Each structure stands twice: as C-alpha cells, then as structure tokens.
LUMVO-759837 format. One record per residue (C-alpha): x, y, z; chain; residue in three letters. Coordinates in steps of 0.001 Angstrom, whole numbers, padded with zeros to 6 digits. Example, Ala and Ser with C-alpha at 12.3 -4.5 7.8 and 13.67 -1.06 7.14 Angstrom:
# residues 2
REC       px       py       pz  chain  resn
REC   012300  -004500   007800      A   ALA
REC   013670  -001060   007140      A   SER
This chain:
# residues 299
REC       px       py       pz  chain  resn
REC   011617  -016894   024054      A   UNK
REC   014438  -014418   024644      A   UNK
REC   017294  -014847   022137      A   UNK
REC   016404  -013174   018837      A   UNK
REC   018438  -012931   015632      A   UNK
REC   017533  -010329   013013      A   UNK
REC   018723  -011275   009525      A   UNK
REC   018935  -008222   007280      A   UNK
REC   019597  -005036   009272      A   UNK
REC   019016  -002317   006728      A   UNK
REC   016517   000492   007323      A   UNK
REC   013686  -001817   008402      A   UNK
REC   015620  -004676   009978      A   UNK
REC   017866  -002348   011938      A   UNK
REC   014864  -000473   013330      A   UNK
REC   013198  -003787   014257      A   UNK
REC   016338  -004924   016068      A   UNK
REC   016333  -001760   018178      A   UNK
REC   012637  -002145   019025      A   UNK
REC   013143  -005766   020042      A   UNK
REC   016027  -004834   022313      A   UNK
REC   013944  -002052   023856      A   UNK
REC   011317  -004702   024643      A   UNK
REC   013865  -006517   026797      A   UNK
REC   014810  -009265   024353      A   UNK
REC   018400  -010406   023748      A   UNK
REC   019040  -009340   020146      A   UNK
REC   021822  -009829   017630      A   UNK
REC   021666  -008506   014086      A   UNK
REC   023239  -010132   011027      A   UNK
REC   024058  -008712   007620      A   UNK
REC   026602  -009296   004870      A   UNK
REC   027081  -005515   004784      A   UNK
REC   029750  -004389   007223      A   UNK
REC   028303  -000878   006968      A   UNK
REC   024915  -002103   008219      A   UNK
REC   026628  -004057   011010      A   UNK
REC   028560  -000953   012073      A   UNK
REC   025443   001228   011983      A   UNK
REC   023474  -001128   014222      A   UNK
REC   026358  -001429   016669      A   UNK
REC   026441   002364   016832      A   UNK
REC   022825   002202   017994      A   UNK
REC   023819  -000047   020876      A   UNK
REC   022625  -003359   019428      A   UNK
REC   024959  -006318   018978      A   UNK
REC   025565  -007126   015306      A   UNK
REC   027789  -009405   013264      A   UNK
REC   028567  -010572   009743      A   UNK
REC   029086  -014115   011085      A   UNK
REC   025868  -016009   010313      A   UNK
REC   026567  -018906   012665      A   UNK
REC   027206  -016598   015574      A   UNK
REC   023961  -014760   014881      A   UNK
REC   021482  -017598   014498      A   UNK
REC   022917  -020787   016019      A   UNK
REC   021363  -020220   019462      A   UNK
REC   018455  -017995   018450      A   UNK
REC   015000  -019047   019579      A   UNK
REC   013434  -016773   016954      A   UNK
REC   014928  -015538   013693      A   UNK
REC   013440  -012390   012162      A   UNK
REC   014165  -011955   008444      A   UNK
REC   013860  -008591   006688      A   UNK
REC   015427  -008852   003236      A   UNK
REC   015026  -006916  -000047      A   UNK
REC   013488  -009456  -002449      A   UNK
REC   012538  -013057  -003158      A   UNK
REC   015848  -014004  -004741      A   UNK
REC   017842  -012799  -001754      A   UNK
REC   015449  -014580   000622      A   UNK
REC   015931  -017867  -001242      A   UNK
REC   019718  -017494  -001239      A   UNK
REC   020079  -016289   002345      A   UNK
REC   017686  -018793   003867      A   UNK
REC   017739  -021936   001728      A   UNK
REC   021187  -022160   000169      A   UNK
REC   023738  -024599   001574      A   UNK
REC   025165  -023100   004753      A   UNK
REC   022377  -020510   004851      A   UNK
REC   020126  -019399   007684      A   UNK
REC   018029  -022564   007838      A   UNK
REC   021120  -024775   007951      A   UNK
REC   022639  -022675   010731      A   UNK
REC   019473  -022395   012840      A   UNK
REC   018780  -024782   015697      A   UNK
REC   015862  -027180   015513      A   UNK
REC   012738  -025785   017135      A   UNK
REC   013454  -022134   016375      A   UNK
REC   010687  -019926   014979      A   UNK
REC   011465  -018270   011626      A   UNK
REC   009536  -015005   011298      A   UNK
REC   009794  -013996   007639      A   UNK
REC   008918  -010279   007324      A   UNK
REC   010168  -009464   003816      A   UNK
REC   007902  -008336   000967      A   UNK
REC   008201  -011394  -001293      A   UNK
REC   005947  -013539  -003440      A   UNK
REC   003743  -016144  -001738      A   UNK
REC   005323  -019106  -003572      A   UNK
REC   008749  -018230  -002187      A   UNK
REC   007220  -018021   001285      A   UNK
REC   005651  -021454   000864      A   UNK
REC   008989  -022885  -000284      A   UNK
REC   010666  -021372   002772      A   UNK
REC   007982  -022945   004968      A   UNK
REC   008594  -026349   003382      A   UNK
REC   012334  -026026   003961      A   UNK
REC   011665  -025035   007581      A   UNK
REC   009487  -028103   008132      A   UNK
REC   012266  -030342   006802      A   UNK
REC   014669  -028896   009392      A   UNK
REC   012322  -028800   012390      A   UNK
REC   011775  -025046   012306      A   UNK
REC   008429  -023263   012731      A   UNK
REC   007701  -020768   009908      A   UNK
REC   005635  -017606   010265      A   UNK
REC   004682  -015439   007280      A   UNK
REC   004676  -011868   008672      A   UNK
REC   004971  -009002   006182      A   UNK
REC   004306  -005549   007577      A   UNK
REC   002638  -002254   006788      A   UNK
REC   004647   000732   007957      A   UNK
REC   008159   002052   007593      A   UNK
REC   011341   002397   009644      A   UNK
REC   009756   004883   012041      A   UNK
REC   006914   002522   012906      A   UNK
REC   009367  -000377   013143      A   UNK
REC   011496   001584   015594      A   UNK
REC   008442   002502   017669      A   UNK
REC   007023  -001030   017601      A   UNK
REC   003812   000168   015943      A   UNK
REC   003902  -001745   012657      A   UNK
REC   000771  -003369   011265      A   UNK
REC   001600  -007090   011152      A   UNK
REC  -000049  -009464   008673      A   UNK
REC   000394  -012971   010032      A   UNK
REC   000095  -016297   008259      A   UNK
REC   000842  -019565   010020      A   UNK
REC  -000281  -022200   012486      A   UNK
REC  -001869  -020906   015697      A   UNK
REC   000661  -022753   017862      A   UNK
REC   003564  -021129   015990      A   UNK
REC   001942  -017697   016234      A   UNK
REC   001630  -018180   019991      A   UNK
REC   005323  -019071   020255      A   UNK
REC   006299  -015983   018266      A   UNK
REC   004135  -013674   020362      A   UNK
REC   006997  -011953   022268      A   UNK
REC   008511  -010820   018971      A   UNK
REC   005188  -009980   017328      A   UNK
REC   004038  -007931   020316      A   UNK
REC   007321  -005999   020405      A   UNK
REC   006992  -004972   016760      A   UNK
REC   003290  -004734   016034      A   UNK
REC   000813  -002127   017148      A   UNK
REC  -001861  -004005   015194      A   UNK
REC  -001864  -007685   014252      A   UNK
REC  -004079  -009497   011746      A   UNK
REC  -004024  -013255   011196      A   UNK
REC  -004734  -013815   007501      A   UNK
REC  -004693  -017622   007338      A   UNK
REC  -002057  -020159   006383      A   UNK
REC   001524  -019443   005391      A   UNK
REC   001571  -017516   002106      A   UNK
REC  -001715  -015697   002676      A   UNK
REC  -000077  -012773   004461      A   UNK
REC   002277  -012182   001523      A   UNK
REC  -000760  -011935  -000774      A   UNK
REC  -002420  -009362   001488      A   UNK
REC   000833  -007408   001630      A   UNK
REC   001057  -007259  -002172      A   UNK
REC  -002557  -006075  -002406      A   UNK
REC  -001819  -003358   000169      A   UNK
REC   001327  -002204  -001619      A   UNK
REC  -000340  -001999  -005027      A   UNK
REC  -002952   000272  -003448      A   UNK
REC  -000270   002333  -001704      A   UNK
REC   001876   002815  -004808      A   UNK
REC  -001166   003693  -006911      A   UNK
REC  -002325   006175  -004304      A   UNK
REC   001000   007996  -004175      A   UNK
REC   001310   007990  -007965      A   UNK
REC  -002114   009584  -008548      A   UNK
REC  -001688   012024  -005659      A   UNK
REC   001690   013133  -007014      A   UNK
REC   000329   013619  -010524      A   UNK
REC  -002639   015625  -009273      A   UNK
REC  -000519   017688  -006858      A   UNK
REC   001913   018581  -009645      A   UNK
REC  -001003   019764  -011788      A   UNK
REC  -002158   022026  -008954      A   UNK
REC   001248   023601  -008410      A   UNK
REC   001795   024007  -012158      A   UNK
REC  -001453   025996  -012247      A   UNK
REC  -000018   028387  -009663      A   UNK
REC  -001532   027176  -006394      A   UNK
REC   000812   027546  -003430      A   UNK
REC   001983   024032  -002415      A   UNK
REC   001445   024662   001307      A   UNK
REC  -002079   025937   000695      A   UNK
REC  -002811   023036  -001650      A   UNK
REC  -001725   020533   000984      A   UNK
REC  -003731   022313   003688      A   UNK
REC  -006929   022050   001638      A   UNK
REC  -006346   018510   000357      A   UNK
REC  -005496   017218   003825      A   UNK
REC  -009086   018040   004817      A   UNK
REC  -010779   017027   001566      A   UNK
REC  -012185   013853   000048      A   UNK
REC  -009043   013065  -001929      A   UNK
REC  -006858   012693   001150      A   UNK
REC  -005500   009350   002256      A   UNK
REC  -003255   007860   004920      A   UNK
REC  -000272   007902   002554      A   UNK
REC  -000957   011463   001420      A   UNK
REC  -001053   012729   004997      A   UNK
REC   002013   010711   005974      A   UNK
REC   004332   011501   003059      A   UNK
REC   003436   014849   001492      A   UNK
REC   004691   017018   004376      A   UNK
REC   008161   015699   003485      A   UNK
REC   007551   016552  -000174      A   UNK
REC   006709   020127   000801      A   UNK
REC   010118   020322   002497      A   UNK
REC   011762   018809  -000597      A   UNK
REC   012906   015991   001672      A   UNK
REC   012961   012743  -000297      A   UNK
REC   015143   010725   002073      A   UNK
REC   013870   007154   001877      A   UNK
REC   011242   005877   004251      A   UNK
REC   010190   003489   001497      A   UNK
REC   012516   003452  -001496      A   UNK
REC   011190   003878  -005019      A   UNK
REC   012934   000686  -006130      A   UNK
REC   011076  -001302  -003480      A   UNK
REC   007756   000168  -004586      A   UNK
REC   008426  -000885  -008170      A   UNK
REC   009477  -004336  -007004      A   UNK
REC   006310  -004915  -004998      A   UNK
REC   003961  -003848  -007793      A   UNK
REC   005878  -006005  -010275      A   UNK
REC   005523  -008965  -007890      A   UNK
REC   001776  -008423  -007645      A   UNK
REC   001442  -008297  -011431      A   UNK
REC   003422  -011537  -011755      A   UNK
REC   001219  -013287  -009189      A   UNK
REC  -001909  -012029  -010976      A   UNK
REC  -000656  -013273  -014337      A   UNK
REC  -000018  -016716  -012891      A   UNK
REC  -003750  -016853  -012119      A   UNK
REC  -004889  -015114  -015348      A   UNK
REC  -006193  -012270  -013185      A   UNK
REC  -006113  -008962  -015105      A   UNK
REC  -004357  -006001  -013442      A   UNK
REC  -004085  -003350  -016182      A   UNK
REC  -003872  -000404  -013783      A   UNK
REC  -001223  -002101  -011663      A   UNK
REC   000769  -002757  -014830      A   UNK
REC   000649   000956  -015674      A   UNK
REC   001622   001867  -012097      A   UNK
REC   004613  -000423  -012361      A   UNK
REC   005703   001227  -015628      A   UNK
REC   005543   004686  -014042      A   UNK
REC   007672   003548  -011106      A   UNK
REC   010109   001995  -013561      A   UNK
REC   010325   005357  -015321      A   UNK
REC   011109   007012  -011980      A   UNK
REC   013939   004539  -011437      A   UNK
REC   015358   005395  -014845      A   UNK
REC   015200   009107  -014039      A   UNK
REC   017385   008749  -010962      A   UNK
REC   014889   008262  -008131      A   UNK
REC   015808   004661  -007285      A   UNK
REC   016953   005352  -003726      A   UNK
REC   014545   008215  -002991      A   UNK
REC   011256   007903  -001140      A   UNK
REC   008195   007088  -003221      A   UNK
REC   006814   010591  -002625      A   UNK
REC   009630   011855  -004879      A   UNK
REC   007152   011040  -007654      A   UNK
REC   005761   014544  -007106      A   UNK
REC   009214   015957  -007879      A   UNK
REC   009349   013820  -011031      A   UNK
REC   005993   015105  -012275      A   UNK
REC   006818   018723  -011485      A   UNK
REC   010104   018539  -013326      A   UNK
REC   008517   016850  -016337      A   UNK
REC   005983   019687  -016483      A   UNK
REC   008713   022299  -016231      A   UNK
REC   010859   020590  -018872      A   UNK
REC   013648   020452  -016306      A   UNK
REC   016869   018494  -016645      A   UNK
REC   016789   015361  -014517      A   UNK
REC   019249   014790  -011730      A   UNK
REC   018357   012841  -008572      A   UNK
REC   016964   015166  -005871      A   UNK
REC   019569   016278  -003356      A   UNK
REC   017799   014804  -000299      A   UNK
C-alpha cells in the first residue's frame, strides 16, 4: 500500500497528510476548501479540490471530517468518495462521528467492494503531525492488517476495540471525559485566581497535585500565556458531547452530567469562543467572575 488520499485537510487532516508523506507514502490531500488545499501545498504535500483525481487510484483513503452530516454527504452521496474510489481500497474513517453513521458507511463500503476501518483518534494536530496519535480501531483483522502502513505512520499507540462502530463509541466516551475534565478544571482555576492566587503559582502546585490530569498538563500552559489558538476547537467539543448524549438517549442510558457539560460548552459558543481552544473555558469563567464584557479572545 503506497498511494494514500486524505479527504478533509483541515487542522487534523492536513497534519495527518504531512505525517503520512514523511513516512514515505505517496499522499494527495482533498478538500472543498481552496484555502485548505493551498495551505497543504505550501507544506509540500500534493493537494487538490478535484475528488476524482484524489481518490480514483488511492489504495487507502483517510477521512478526517467535521461531523456526521458532512461524512454522509462527502462519502455516500452520488458522485461522492465511495463512488469515486476504486474497488479494493481501504477506507480509514477517522472523524469523530456517531457509531450508526459509521456502520452505514461500512455497509456502503461493502456494497462497493471497499474495506472499511473505524479509526477515531485521541490527540490533536501536533500529535497527528508527529505520528503519535492514539488510534482506536474497529474492523476486521484482515482489513486492519491491510491498513497497517497508514495506521503505523499515524499512531504511537493502537487499540483494537472490536467491530466497526465500536471505536466511535470509545471515542465519544473519551471525549465526554475530556470535555468534563477541562470544564471543571477551568471553573476551579478561575476560582483560585479570583481569590488572588498567582496563576503561575497555582498551575505549578496543581500540576503536582491530585487534581491534575493529562488534559490539564497539556492545555493550561497555553491558558497561562492567554493563547487560545485552537488545538481542539470549542465547537468540536460541544459537538462530541452532544453526540454522546444522543447515543445515550437512544439506549435510555442517563447522562445528566454530560448534558450539563454540553450546555456549558453551548454557552461558550454563544459567548464567542466557537473557534477557540477548549481551554478558553478558563477565560470564560474568569470574565464571568469579573463581570467583563464578552468579546472573543484575541488569540
């Protein structure tokens, strides 16, 4: 397997395309956004807005798209990715979407002679660029083996979760925990700074204390610098928690805390943080406490 198409070359997909090329694979990126195409070309990776050119000869197609609706349209609509792909190609679906959409994609792949892999990830653009993502993999063992060159180029850790659809469930569970963690940490941190504790000192102590977490250690140094450039956008955090709540409701599984988390992220979107990193929640809480006027943070 050598020819790889990456469908969706935003922050994550673009970083994946670069990592795949660094691994010695022949890569072409595809996006409807000419800006994304231009940005990837500037990084030295071939890119196009011509879907047929991107996927027609690809042996593996990596998809990294924003939500379930876009995945359904891009992959399964007439003239979409699955229609343009050649029989026998491996479709590696890496978006954060609901498991039912993933299963529908898998069914459409089977009808066209494609091999589907359900591979959401844990990690952001930096880890994607470095090839150190945590990969959650659902699919048949034979298909996983065929996709190994791509999986090994992107994943520092790989976990097979079961059949197609199972990895999307694990991803939603992980993201609910992540969004809840950042929300509570931001609320608590804002309380500490409001009480007069120096933010740098507060972080120093908390980074060595029982309340610390992977996400706290990863994201709060940026918050201290007032740098809220997106590693993981607030709107995507809200989307993932909302997806998890919808899946839970379909099974009559209560998720009251997740529902509250989703409402708080929705509030952040309404206050102008849609395209900021999720750690901008600490800025939101601090400004609420100060009675400040809300404008989106500058960075």
